C-alpha positions as CSV (number, residue, x, y, z in Angstrom):
1,X,14.9,1.3,-8.3
2,X,16.2,-2.3,-9.5
3,X,19.6,-1.1,-9.6
4,X,19.6,0.5,-6.2
5,X,21.4,-0.8,-3.3
6,X,21.2,2.1,-0.9
7,X,18.0,3.2,0.4
8,X,16.8,6.8,-1.2
9,X,17.3,10.0,0.9
10,X,14.4,11.5,2.3
11,X,13.3,14.7,0.6
12,X,13.5,13.5,-2.6
13,X,10.4,11.6,-4.1
14,X,10.9,8.0,-4.4
15,X,8.7,5.6,-6.2
16,X,8.4,1.5,-5.9
17,X,6.8,-1.2,-7.6
18,X,5.9,-4.7,-6.2
19,X,8.6,-7.2,-4.7
20,X,7.4,-10.3,-6.5
21,X,9.7,-13.1,-6.7
22,X,12.9,-11.7,-6.6
23,X,11.9,-9.0,-9.1
24,X,10.8,-5.3,-9.0
25,X,7.6,-4.5,-11.0
26,X,7.6,-1.3,-12.6
27,X,6.9,1.6,-10.3
28,X,3.8,4.3,-10.8
29,X,4.5,7.5,-12.7
30,X,3.3,10.6,-11.7
31,X,-0.5,11.0,-11.1
32,X,-0.6,7.0,-10.4
33,X,-0.5,4.8,-7.6
34,X,-0.8,5.7,-3.8
35,X,0.9,9.3,-3.0
36,X,2.2,9.4,0.3
37,X,2.4,13.1,2.0
38,X,5.0,13.4,4.4
39,X,3.5,14.3,8.0
40,X,4.2,18.2,9.2
41,X,5.6,18.9,5.7
42,X,2.4,21.1,4.5
43,X,1.8,18.6,1.5
44,X,5.3,17.5,0.2
45,X,4.9,14.0,-1.5
46,X,7.6,11.6,-0.1
47,X,6.6,8.6,-1.9
48,X,5.0,6.8,-4.6
49,X,3.5,3.1,-3.9
50,X,1.8,0.9,-6.4
51,X,-1.7,0.4,-5.7
52,X,-1.6,-3.5,-5.8
53,X,-4.7,-5.6,-6.7
54,X,-6.1,-9.4,-5.9
55,X,-4.1,-10.5,-9.1
56,X,-0.6,-9.0,-7.5
57,X,-1.7,-10.8,-4.2
58,X,-1.8,-13.9,-6.2
59,X,0.8,-13.8,-8.1
60,X,3.2,-13.1,-4.5
61,X,1.2,-16.1,-2.7
62,X,1.8,-18.4,-5.8
63,X,5.9,-17.3,-5.7
64,X,6.1,-18.0,-1.8
65,X,4.1,-21.4,-2.2
66,X,6.3,-22.5,-4.7
67,X,9.5,-21.6,-2.8
68,X,8.4,-22.8,0.2
69,X,7.1,-26.3,-1.7
70,X,10.2,-26.6,-4.0
71,X,12.6,-24.2,-3.0
72,X,15.8,-24.2,-1.1
73,X,14.7,-22.1,1.7
74,X,12.9,-24.8,4.2
75,X,15.4,-27.2,3.2
76,X,18.4,-25.6,4.6
77,X,19.6,-26.2,7.8
78,X,19.3,-23.7,10.8
79,X,22.7,-23.2,10.7
80,X,22.4,-21.9,7.3
81,X,19.3,-19.9,7.7
82,X,20.7,-18.2,10.7
83,X,23.7,-17.3,8.8
84,X,21.5,-15.3,6.1
85,X,19.7,-13.5,8.9
86,X,23.1,-12.5,10.4
87,X,24.1,-10.9,7.0
88,X,20.7,-9.2,6.8
89,X,21.3,-7.6,10.4
90,X,24.4,-6.4,9.6
91,X,23.4,-4.7,6.1
92,X,20.4,-3.1,8.3
93,X,23.1,-1.9,10.9
94,X,25.1,-0.4,8.0
95,X,22.3,1.4,6.3
96,X,20.3,2.3,10.0
97,X,20.5,6.0,9.6
98,X,19.1,5.5,5.9
99,X,16.0,3.1,7.4
100,X,15.5,5.7,10.0
101,X,15.4,8.9,8.1
102,X,12.7,7.2,5.9
103,X,10.7,6.1,9.1
104,X,10.5,9.4,10.7
105,X,9.6,11.1,7.1
106,X,7.0,8.8,6.3
107,X,5.5,8.2,10.0
108,X,6.4,11.4,11.5
109,X,8.0,10.2,14.8
110,X,10.8,12.2,16.2
111,X,14.4,11.1,14.3
112,X,16.0,10.2,17.9
113,X,12.9,7.4,18.2
114,X,13.2,6.1,14.5
115,X,16.6,5.2,15.3
116,X,15.8,3.3,18.1
117,X,13.3,1.2,16.6
118,X,15.9,0.6,13.8
119,X,18.2,-0.8,16.2
120,X,15.5,-2.7,18.0
121,X,15.1,-4.4,14.0
122,X,18.8,-5.4,14.1
123,X,18.4,-7.1,17.2
124,X,15.5,-9.2,16.3
125,X,17.3,-10.6,13.0
126,X,19.9,-11.3,15.0
127,X,18.1,-12.9,17.9
128,X,16.0,-15.1,15.4
129,X,19.4,-15.9,13.8
130,X,20.6,-17.6,16.9
131,X,17.2,-19.5,17.1
132,X,17.5,-20.7,14.0
133,X,20.4,-22.3,14.6
134,X,19.3,-24.1,18.1
135,X,16.1,-25.0,16.8
136,X,15.6,-28.7,18.2
137,X,12.9,-31.4,19.1
138,X,12.1,-33.5,22.1
139,X,12.6,-37.5,22.1
140,X,10.7,-39.5,24.3
141,X,12.3,-42.8,25.6
142,X,10.4,-43.7,28.5
143,X,7.2,-44.8,26.5
144,X,8.1,-48.4,26.9
145,X,10.7,-50.7,26.1
146,X,9.2,-51.3,22.2
147,X,8.6,-47.3,21.6
148,X,10.5,-44.3,20.8
149,X,8.9,-41.1,20.2
150,X,10.0,-37.6,19.1
151,X,8.4,-34.2,18.5
152,X,9.5,-32.0,15.5
153,X,8.8,-28.4,15.0
154,X,8.5,-27.8,11.1
155,X,7.9,-24.4,9.7
156,X,4.4,-23.7,9.2
157,X,4.4,-22.8,5.6
158,X,3.4,-19.6,3.7
159,X,2.8,-16.8,6.1
160,X,0.8,-13.7,5.1
161,X,2.0,-10.7,7.3
162,X,-0.3,-7.5,7.2
163,X,1.4,-4.6,8.9
164,X,0.5,-1.1,10.6
165,X,1.9,2.6,9.6
166,X,2.9,3.4,13.2
167,X,5.9,0.9,13.2
168,X,6.2,-0.2,10.1
169,X,9.8,-1.6,9.9
170,X,9.8,-2.6,13.7
171,X,6.4,-4.5,13.3
172,X,7.3,-6.4,10.4
173,X,10.8,-7.2,12.2
174,X,8.7,-8.7,14.9
175,X,7.3,-11.1,12.1
176,X,9.6,-11.7,9.3
177,X,12.9,-12.8,10.8
178,X,11.4,-15.5,13.1
179,X,9.5,-16.9,10.2
180,X,12.4,-16.9,8.0
181,X,14.5,-18.6,10.9
182,X,11.5,-21.4,11.0
183,X,11.8,-21.9,7.2
184,X,8.7,-20.3,6.1
185,X,8.0,-18.2,3.1
186,X,6.1,-14.6,3.4
187,X,3.7,-12.5,1.6
188,X,3.8,-9.0,3.4
189,X,1.7,-6.2,2.9
190,X,2.7,-3.2,4.9
191,X,0.3,-0.2,5.4
192,X,-0.1,2.2,2.4
193,X,1.0,5.2,4.1
194,X,4.4,3.6,5.1
195,X,5.7,1.1,3.0
196,X,9.1,2.5,1.9
197,X,11.1,0.5,4.9
198,X,9.3,-2.7,4.4
199,X,10.1,-2.6,0.5
200,X,13.9,-1.4,1.2
201,X,14.4,-4.5,3.7
202,X,13.3,-6.8,1.0
203,X,15.8,-5.4,-1.1
204,X,18.5,-6.2,1.7
205,X,17.3,-9.7,2.2
206,X,17.7,-10.4,-1.5
207,X,21.0,-9.0,-0.5
208,X,21.9,-11.0,2.0
209,X,20.9,-14.4,0.2
210,X,17.4,-14.9,0.9
211,X,16.2,-16.8,-2.1
212,X,13.7,-15.3,-4.6
213,X,10.2,-16.1,-3.9
214,X,11.0,-16.5,-0.1
215,X,10.1,-12.7,0.1
216,X,7.1,-10.9,-1.2
217,X,5.8,-7.3,-1.0
218,X,2.6,-6.2,-2.3
219,X,1.7,-2.6,-1.5
220,X,-1.8,-1.0,-1.6
221,X,-5.1,-0.6,0.1
222,X,-6.5,-2.9,2.3
223,X,-9.8,-3.4,0.6
224,X,-7.4,-4.2,-2.7
225,X,-4.6,-6.3,-1.1
226,X,-5.3,-7.0,2.6
227,X,-8.6,-8.8,2.2
228,X,-7.4,-10.9,-0.7
229,X,-4.4,-11.8,1.4
230,X,-6.5,-12.9,4.4
231,X,-8.8,-15.0,1.7
232,X,-6.3,-16.8,0.3
233,X,-6.2,-20.4,0.3
234,X,-2.7,-20.3,-0.7
235,X,-1.3,-19.1,2.7
236,X,-1.1,-21.5,5.5
237,X,-0.9,-18.7,8.4
238,X,-1.5,-14.7,8.9
239,X,0.0,-12.6,11.1
240,X,-1.8,-9.1,11.5
241,X,-0.8,-6.5,13.4
242,X,-3.8,-3.5,14.0
243,X,-7.0,-2.5,15.0
244,X,-9.4,-4.5,16.5
245,X,-12.0,-3.7,14.1
246,X,-9.8,-4.7,11.2
247,X,-8.9,-8.0,13.0
248,X,-12.4,-9.3,13.6
249,X,-12.9,-8.3,9.6
250,X,-9.5,-10.5,9.1
251,X,-11.0,-13.5,11.2
252,X,-14.2,-13.3,8.9
253,X,-12.2,-12.9,5.9
254,X,-10.0,-16.2,6.5
255,X,-12.6,-18.3,7.8
256,X,-13.5,-20.1,4.5
257,X,-10.0,-21.6,4.8
258,X,-9.7,-22.1,8.2
259,X,-6.2,-20.1,8.2
260,X,-4.3,-20.2,11.1
261,X,-4.0,-16.6,12.7
262,X,-2.1,-14.7,15.2
263,X,-3.3,-11.4,15.6
264,X,-1.7,-8.5,18.0
265,X,-5.0,-5.8,18.2
266,X,-6.0,-2.7,19.9
267,X,-5.1,-1.7,23.3
268,X,-5.9,0.6,26.0
269,X,-3.0,0.4,28.5
270,X,-3.4,1.7,31.9
271,X,-0.5,3.5,34.2
272,X,-1.4,2.6,37.8
273,X,0.3,5.0,40.2
274,X,0.5,4.3,43.5
275,X,1.1,6.6,46.6
276,X,4.2,4.5,47.5
277,X,6.0,5.1,44.2
278,X,8.8,6.9,43.1
279,X,6.8,10.0,41.7
280,X,9.6,11.8,40.2
281,X,9.9,8.3,38.0
282,X,5.8,7.6,37.5
283,X,5.9,11.6,36.4
284,X,8.2,10.6,33.7
285,X,7.0,7.1,33.0
286,X,3.5,8.4,32.6
287,X,4.2,11.0,30.1
288,X,6.7,9.0,28.0
289,X,3.9,6.1,28.0
290,X,1.4,8.3,26.7
291,X,3.5,10.7,24.4
292,X,5.8,8.2,23.0
293,X,5.4,8.1,19.3
294,X,2.8,10.9,19.4
295,X,0.5,8.4,21.2
296,X,0.2,6.1,18.1
297,X,1.4,3.1,19.9
298,X,-1.0,-0.1,20.8
299,X,0.3,-0.1,24.1
300,X,0.3,3.7,24.9
301,X,-0.2,4.4,28.6
302,X,-3.3,6.3,27.4
303,X,-5.4,6.2,31.0
304,X,-3.6,7.3,33.8
305,X,-5.0,5.4,37.0
306,X,-4.1,7.4,40.2
307,X,-4.3,7.2,43.6
308,X,-6.4,9.5,45.4
309,X,-4.6,10.9,48.1
310,X,-1.8,12.1,45.8
311,X,-3.8,12.9,42.4
312,X,-4.3,16.7,42.6
313,X,-0.6,17.3,43.1
314,X,0.4,14.7,40.8
315,X,-1.8,15.8,37.9
316,X,-0.9,19.6,38.3
317,X,2.7,18.5,37.9
318,X,1.7,16.3,35.1
319,X,-0.3,19.1,33.1
320,X,3.0,21.7,33.4
321,X,5.0,19.2,32.5
322,X,2.9,17.9,29.3
323,X,2.6,22.1,28.6
324,X,6.1,22.1,28.0
325,X,6.4,19.0,25.6
326,X,8.5,20.1,22.5
327,X,6.5,19.3,19.7
328,X,7.9,19.8,16.2
329,X,9.8,18.8,12.9
330,X,11.0,15.2,13.3
331,X,14.3,15.6,11.7
332,X,14.7,18.2,14.7
333,X,16.9,16.8,17.3
334,X,15.5,18.7,20.3
335,X,11.7,17.2,19.0
336,X,10.1,15.3,21.3
337,X,6.6,14.8,20.0
338,X,5.9,14.8,16.1
339,X,3.3,15.5,13.7
340,X,0.3,12.9,13.7
341,X,0.1,10.5,10.7
342,X,-2.2,12.2,8.9
343,X,-4.9,15.3,8.9
344,X,-7.6,12.6,9.1
345,X,-6.1,11.3,12.0
346,X,-5.8,14.6,13.6
347,X,-9.9,15.3,13.2
348,X,-10.6,11.4,14.3
349,X,-8.6,12.4,17.9
350,X,-10.1,15.4,18.1
351,X,-13.4,13.9,17.7
352,X,-13.0,12.7,21.3
353,X,-12.6,16.0,22.7
354,X,-15.7,17.0,22.1
355,X,-18.3,18.6,24.4
356,X,-20.5,15.3,23.8
357,X,-18.0,12.7,24.8
358,X,-16.2,14.6,27.2
359,X,-19.1,15.3,29.3
360,X,-17.9,16.2,32.9
361,X,-14.3,15.7,32.5
362,X,-12.2,18.6,31.9
363,X,-9.3,19.5,29.4
364,X,-6.6,20.4,31.7
365,X,-4.0,21.0,28.7
366,X,-3.6,20.6,25.1
367,X,-7.0,19.6,23.4
368,X,-5.9,21.5,20.0
369,X,-4.1,21.7,16.8
370,X,-1.0,23.6,16.9
371,X,-1.2,26.2,14.1
372,X,1.6,28.9,15.1
373,X,4.6,29.1,12.2
374,X,6.3,26.2,13.0
375,X,3.2,24.1,13.2
376,X,1.1,25.3,10.4
377,X,0.6,22.2,8.4
378,X,-2.2,21.1,10.2
379,X,-0.9,17.8,11.4
380,X,0.9,18.8,14.6
381,X,-1.9,17.9,18.2
382,X,-0.8,19.3,21.6
383,X,-0.1,16.9,24.3
384,X,-3.2,16.7,26.3
385,X,-4.5,15.5,29.7
386,X,-8.0,15.4,30.3
387,X,-8.9,14.9,33.9
388,X,-11.9,13.7,35.8
389,X,-12.8,10.9,33.1
390,X,-15.6,8.5,34.3
391,X,-15.1,5.0,33.6
392,X,-18.1,4.4,31.6
393,X,-16.8,7.5,29.2
394,X,-16.1,6.6,25.8
395,X,-12.6,8.5,26.6
396,X,-11.9,5.5,29.1
397,X,-13.0,2.7,27.0
398,X,-12.3,3.4,23.5
399,X,-8.9,3.4,21.7
400,X,-8.1,6.9,20.7
401,X,-4.4,6.4,19.0
402,X,-2.9,10.1,19.6
403,X,-1.7,11.9,22.5
404,X,-4.2,12.2,24.8
405,X,-4.0,10.9,28.6
406,X,-7.1,10.5,30.2
407,X,-7.2,10.7,34.3
408,X,-9.1,8.4,36.6
409,X,-8.8,8.4,40.8
410,X,-9.2,5.3,42.7
411,X,-9.1,4.6,46.1
412,X,-7.5,1.3,46.9
413,X,-5.8,-1.5,45.5
414,X,-8.5,-3.4,44.6
415,X,-10.4,-0.4,42.7
416,X,-7.2,0.1,40.8
417,X,-7.2,-3.4,39.5
418,X,-10.7,-3.3,38.5
419,X,-10.5,-0.2,36.8
420,X,-7.4,-1.7,34.8
421,X,-9.4,-4.5,34.2
422,X,-12.6,-2.3,33.2
423,X,-12.0,-2.6,29.2
424,X,-12.2,-5.0,26.6
425,X,-8.4,-4.9,25.6
426,X,-5.5,-6.5,27.3
427,X,-2.4,-5.6,25.5
428,X,-0.4,-4.0,28.3
429,X,-0.2,-2.4,31.4
430,X,2.1,-0.4,33.8
431,X,2.3,-0.3,37.7
432,X,4.0,2.2,39.7
433,X,5.0,1.2,43.4
434,X,7.8,0.8,45.5
435,X,6.1,-2.1,47.3
436,X,7.3,-5.6,46.1
437,X,4.2,-7.3,47.6
438,X,1.8,-4.9,46.0
439,X,3.5,-5.3,42.4
440,X,3.1,-9.3,42.5
441,X,-0.4,-9.0,43.5
442,X,-0.9,-6.7,40.5
443,X,0.9,-8.8,38.3
444,X,-1.3,-11.5,39.0
445,X,-4.4,-9.8,38.8
446,X,-4.0,-7.7,35.4
447,X,-5.2,-9.0,32.4
448,X,-2.9,-8.1,29.7
449,X,0.1,-10.0,28.3
450,X,2.6,-7.1,28.7
451,X,3.4,-5.9,32.6
452,X,5.4,-3.3,32.9
453,X,6.6,-2.5,36.9
454,X,8.3,1.0,37.7
455,X,9.3,1.3,33.8
456,X,7.0,1.4,30.7
457,X,7.2,0.7,27.2
458,X,10.7,-1.2,27.6
459,X,11.2,-4.3,25.5
460,X,13.4,-6.8,25.1
461,X,13.7,-9.5,22.4
462,X,14.0,-12.0,24.2
463,X,10.3,-11.6,25.9
464,X,6.9,-12.4,24.1
465,X,4.4,-9.9,23.4
466,X,0.9,-10.4,22.6
467,X,-2.7,-9.5,23.9
468,X,-5.6,-10.8,25.7
469,X,-9.4,-10.3,24.9
470,X,-10.0,-7.9,22.2
471,X,-6.1,-7.1,21.8
472,X,-5.7,-10.6,20.2
473,X,-4.0,-13.8,20.5
474,X,-0.4,-15.1,19.3
475,X,2.9,-14.0,20.5
476,X,5.5,-12.1,18.8
477,X,9.3,-12.4,19.8
478,X,11.0,-14.5,22.1
479,X,11.1,-18.4,21.7
480,X,7.4,-18.2,21.6
481,X,7.3,-15.7,18.5
482,X,9.8,-18.5,16.8
483,X,7.5,-21.1,17.6
484,X,4.2,-18.9,16.7
485,X,5.9,-20.0,12.8
486,X,6.2,-23.8,13.2
487,X,3.9,-26.5,13.4
488,X,4.4,-29.2,16.4
489,X,4.7,-32.7,15.0
490,X,4.8,-36.2,17.1
491,X,6.2,-39.4,15.6
492,X,6.1,-42.6,17.8
493,X,8.0,-45.8,16.4
494,X,7.4,-49.3,17.7
495,X,10.3,-51.3,17.2
496,X,8.8,-54.9,18.8
497,X,6.1,-56.9,17.2
498,X,2.6,-55.3,17.5
499,X,-0.1,-57.9,19.6
500,X,-2.6,-58.4,17.5
501,X,-6.0,-56.9,17.8
502,X,-7.9,-59.2,15.5
503,X,-8.0,-62.9,16.4
504,X,-8.5,-65.5,13.4
């Protein structure tokens, strides 16, 4: 792998070691390491990753610590760091199709969506480069004639990053370029299921001129490498994206060193559709919001809250459209929903559709594995709509993380807002209405880090993203995402003589 400068083609078995201090460790042989089976492939092994240990994390943290404490990266000008990030963005654009195909193969997402992910990542690096070049502090000159003070933003130091399997490249791109632009160094632990694009990104970082030790990647299971990274006293900050359950474990693991944390955790977003909405737009938006990326998305619009007067007709049209969604091979350009990440995850999602959890709710469409000749792997789950879901139901309250939409009716604005806020999560919500007063009132009432109005799961790199409540804290992207990886320092200078406090 050391000599490779182009990402390997999907379909060929690829094997990776860790990337530590600018060098690759030996890749695991057959029967060793972690073997990743491509979703929907019927069992084909796509990649083999090294199964890391606490010692590998210690080596990576040591390399990142040395690179920060004594290396050139934090001491370069913001202009120079920005230029490196721009070179990295250009390399990623050159290899964008290769990266998209790796993402589609390991995650199971449709190739058209994977291409969009990679394009978004290129923008992240370009935007972070601009922020690095423009970074500045503030000067205070109105503190009295004898005082001048200034504030500076300094890099926080060594940043540990733990990223999930559903958007492997996009999630690391929401962290890494901003941390690098600020002058930090990094140790990245990608999901053991989808590590290829993170490792290939490290290779491009080296080609772009990122010094050895600034970016380090250790692959492996959470208990073997994620927990030691969270427990490490050698990192200054840990940035984690994943489930709320794991996020709470990370809070505990990092407590001994009071490590600074940035956590983007689970979600249970609502799509609130009012009767005065453009119902055709809302119909398409609700479908996209829940079935985008197979529903394996933290901001998935998994709860439809629909105004009573239009509910029956809207749900009937929704069920019809959901039943016609094209589910298939991620590499087929006509595919709209691909396979789920694994058969274990399929079983987890199906568990929510059992009689005990369903209660009085009704599966209006889907709810089962597709087992025809085109979907014989067992990884494909039909897009599902469950009508009549009560707010007390686990279906309403828990993150399912699959192609399952629940439907709950409301009578008026206040009830809609109460239902939307009735879960512990606060990552995102969507409102569909043409009444601007109602839209603004909803924006004030809804407790979530992001809100879309008459659109959904749109993104702009300039806008910060993050959660409230059980969805975590901290922000990614935007100026706030850059500032997340800095420490703010105040410096006060006195130029006149000091009035003595103690007297002879």
